[in-house]
Structures are given as structure tokens and as C-alpha cells.
C-alpha positions, 0 to 999 in steps of 0.5 A: 029771653034776657038780652044776653048782650046786656047780661055779659056786659054787666054779669058774670056767669055761672053754669050749672049742669045737674047731669042726668036729671029727669025733668018730671023729677025735679018738677015733682020735687019742686012742687013738692016743697022738697027743692026749696033752695031751687025753689027759691031761686027759680020762683016760676019753676023749670021749663020743660025742655027737650035736650039736644042729645042723650048722653052728657059728651054729645049734649055739652058739645051742643051747649057750649056751641049755644044750643042750650035744651029747647023749650018744649012750649016753644021749640022755635025761641031764639038762643042765649048763645050762638056761634057765628054761622050762616044761615042761623035762624033760632037768634036775634038781637038779644043773642050774644053771638061769638066769632068763635067755635063755642061760648068758652073760647069766646069769653077767653078771648074776651079776657074772662077767667073761665072755670070747669069743675068737672063731675062725671066722667067725661069731664075727669081728664083722666084720659084723651077723651075725658079732657076734650071738654075741660080743655075749652077752659083755662082752668079745669078741675077734677078729683075722684071726690068729684065724681059719680061714686063719691056721695058727697061730690056735691058738697066738694064740688061746690066747696071747690067753687066757692073757694075759687070765686073767693080768690078772684079780684072783683074786676075780674070777669068770669065764667064759673061751669060746674058739671054736678055728678050726684044725680048720675048713676050710681044714686042708690046711696042718697036713700037709706036703705036702697039696694039699687037705683031707682027714680026715688034715689034719683029725687033723693040724690036731687034733694041733696044736691039742693041742700049742698047748693045753698052756700054756694048760692048765697056767695054768689048773691053776695058778689058785687057785680050781679051774677047770670045763673044758668042751671040745666041738665044735660039729659034724663035717664030711664028706670025701666019705661018701655024697657029702657034703662039709663040713657043714650037712647031716644025716649021721653024720660032721656030727652025731656030736661029742666032748664031755668036762669036768673040774675042774682039781682033780682035775688037781693031785692 
């Protein structure tokens, strides 16, 4: 586990959730060489983890409180982030502990700029419920072209992020958070001829996100101050396994998600 106190003293933070991405699909596509950008970024592959929740709203509340997906191979692993809380056990001297209700508020109190680029409905700012998570951030953005029904949503979301980064002073610390909508249903439009969502269209959506991510990753890597990249899924989704379809249920395809992190200093070598 990296020393997050050192990381936050020396790095900015880019945090991306690939909404609804299943671990088995992410792992298979990377091993087959079909997500080359993520493979370059994470040469050791995705960690197989269990999400703290089975749908977007609950999972992100847990994430922002420091409860990221837990490695299946080490369920008691100490956390990257934690909020000050009596009796907390999964933290050590390498854990960044905030006297705050969530990571975003903790960074804002330290004068970091915090940006949210929303994707799925819980980030769309169109209703009181859709504002709860974005309102944690100083700056939050959502447009219909960032959402689940727009096939080009990754390109629009990553383009917005690149524009925001371009306008940031080099001395300004930042958290850039993106909730990527493309893999969430409907994803059939990423697979030619598909008339319904399937595991194959789920994988095709991931491949499209991978292609769209390369220019933004290059921009992050070129920044003068290094950036700590944290990428994970919030939950998976079922396509008929054991009779389950969708998510918000207790099933292995839903609970098991990918996670990986890396500093851009390692990409510059």
C-alpha cells in the first residue's frame, strides 16, 4: 500500500469510477490485449476486489468516506483514506486520515480545488437526489452528453476534464473525479448489430472507454506535479446469471469489481 500522506503532499489526485464495470470483463479484456491504455497504465493488471455496495449511490458514499473496494486476497488491508472515527481498524501510518466527513471535504478544507464530472443519474444534478454527491465538490459538471444514453459520453467527459486541467495554475492542488457512464446500461450501441445489452456489449463499452482515455492520460502524465491515478468500479452488473439482471442485488457478478492505482511518475520513466 502506498504512503498516502506522502502522496497527498507531493501529488495531485485523479479518481475515476468506471460505473458498473465487472471484474471478470475488465480482467479478460486486459489479458486479451483489448484495453491497451489501461494495460500500459496498470501492467500488473486489475486487483480483484469486493465493492462495499451493489449500486452507484451507496458505493460512492462509501468510497468518499474512505471505504474503497476491498482486495479479495486481503480483506483486512489497510485503507488509502480514512475519516477520523473511534475504533477504526483498517488504517495505519500510511493511511491519509481526515478530520472531515469525507475525502472531498477534507481536501477542500486543505484548499484543494475539487472537480466532479458526473455520468450516471446519481450525478446528473437534475434532482435533489442527483445533487447529493456532486454537491460535495467545489465544482461539479453534468450535461446530457455525459450520461448513459450518449454513445460518445467518454469522449465528452474526458474532453471536459482536459479543458479544466488546462486552465489550472501549476501551483493549484486538485482532485479531479469522473464517474464514467458508458459501461452502464444501455451499452448495446458499442457493439455493431446488437439489439440488447450483453456481456459482449459491456466489454465493447470498456474498449471504447479505453480508447477515449488515452489523450487525457497523456495530459495527466505531462503535468509538472505528478498525479496519483485511482481507478475502480463501483459495482458490477448481472446479465442473467442465476436469474439476476442488473445490479442492486447480492451476487458475485455485482460485488466483484476491479481496482488499480499508480503515480504518473512511474509512467515518465
